[in-house]
matplotlib code that plots the C-alpha trace (Angstrom):
import matplotlib.pyplot as plt

x = [-51.2, -51.2, -48.6, -46.2, -46.6, -45.7, -42.7, -41.4, -41.8, -39.9, -37.1, -37.0, -36.7, -33.9, -32.0, -32.3, -31.0, -28.1, -27.2, -27.3, -24.9, -22.6, -22.5, -21.8, -18.9, -17.4, -17.5, -15.8, -13.1, -12.5, -12.2, -9.7, -7.6, -7.6, -6.5, -3.5, -0.1, 3.1, 5.7, 8.4, 6.2, 6.3, 9.6, 13.0, 14.5, 14.9, 13.6, 16.1, 15.7, 15.9, 15.4, 11.9, 11.0, 11.4, 11.8, 11.8, 14.9, 15.2, 18.6, 19.3, 22.7, 23.3, 26.2, 28.3, 26.8, 23.2, 21.2, 18.7, 17.0, 19.7, 22.4, 24.6, 25.0, 28.7, 28.4, 26.5, 29.3, 31.8, 29.8, 30.5, 28.8, 27.0, 25.6, 24.5, 22.9, 20.9, 19.8, 18.6, 16.9, 18.8]
y = [-11.3, -8.3, -10.0, -10.5, -6.9, -5.8, -8.1, -6.8, -3.2, -4.1, -5.7, -2.6, -0.4, -2.5, -2.3, 1.4, 1.5, -0.7, 1.6, 4.6, 2.8, 1.8, 5.4, 6.7, 4.2, 5.2, 8.9, 8.1, 6.1, 9.0, 11.4, 9.1, 8.9, 12.7, 13.0, 10.6, 12.1, 11.3, 9.5, 12.1, 14.7, 12.8, 11.1, 12.4, 10.2, 9.9, 7.7, 5.4, 3.4, -0.4, -3.2, -3.6, 0.1, 3.2, 2.6, 5.1, 5.0, 6.2, 6.1, 6.1, 6.3, 4.9, 5.3, 2.2, 2.0, 2.0, -0.8, -2.9, -4.9, -6.6, -6.2, -3.2, -2.5, -2.7, -6.3, -7.3, -6.1, -8.1, -11.3, -13.8, -13.7, -16.9, -15.3, -12.2, -14.3, -16.3, -13.1, -11.7, -15.1, -15.2]
z = [-10.5, -8.3, -6.1, -9.0, -10.0, -6.4, -6.3, -9.7, -8.5, -5.3, -7.3, -9.6, -6.6, -5.1, -8.3, -8.3, -4.7, -5.6, -8.5, -6.2, -3.8, -6.6, -7.9, -4.4, -4.0, -7.4, -6.4, -3.1, -4.9, -7.2, -4.3, -2.7, -5.8, -6.1, -2.4, -2.8, -1.9, -3.8, -1.8, -2.6, -1.0, 2.3, 2.4, 1.3, -1.4, -5.1, -8.0, -9.6, -12.8, -12.5, -15.0, -13.5, -13.8, -11.7, -7.9, -5.1, -2.9, 0.6, 2.1, 5.8, 7.5, 11.0, 13.4, 14.2, 17.6, 16.3, 17.9, 16.0, 18.7, 20.8, 18.1, 17.4, 13.7, 14.0, 15.2, 12.1, 9.9, 11.9, 11.2, 8.4, 5.1, 6.0, 9.2, 7.4, 4.7, 7.2, 9.0, 5.6, 4.9, 1.6]

ax = plt.figure().add_subplot(projection="3d")
ax.plot(x, y, z, "-o")
ax.set_aspect("equal")
plt.show()
């Protein structure tokens, strides 16, 4: 009987330890949420409205001789719609 009592006490202590760990994790999660930074504070851009909700838009402009890997941007625009579609996996 004494053995069962010790086991129950040990289980009770383990449950308390688990509760402490869970509470600590919740507090860390809340701190993470509070520390989050809005995208518009980091990247220049704007929000636009879409049928699926607001979306953040970042626009980049590249010169005609801008290289993307082995291809210059200008070469892509000289390609056929079929080639561009396959590059975009569309």
